[in-house]
N, C-alpha and C positions, 0 to 999 in steps of 0.2 A: 302156093295159093291157099293151101289150108292153114298155113302158118299165119298169113294176112287176116283171113277171117277169124281166126282165134282171137287175134290182137283187136280186131274191130269189135268182136262180140264182147271181150273183156272191157273194152273202153265204154260200150253202150251199157253194159250191166253197172259198171262203176258209176257213170253218169246217173243212170236210173236210181241207184242206191243213195247217191248225193241228193238228188232231187226229193227222194222219199224222205231222207234225213231232214232236209230243210223244211219239208212239209210238216213233218211231225213236230218239229221245233216250233214252227208258227202256230200249229194246234195247241201245242202246250201253252204258249204264250197267251193265246187268245182265251183259253180256258182258265188260266190264272188271272187274267184281266177280268174276265166275267165274275169269277169268284170274289175278287177284290171289290168289283163295283157293287156286287150284290150285298155285300156286307158293309158297303158305304165307307171303306177306307181310303178313297180317293179324294 
């Protein structure tokens, strides 16, 4: 039972890290887009 819980916990934390990573990537893209727009490069 403990083994299964460990796997589920690892899967959950992995999923959370992936979603955090994609969130961070989206924020970076948004920031760079704002930066480009503010300087009128688009």
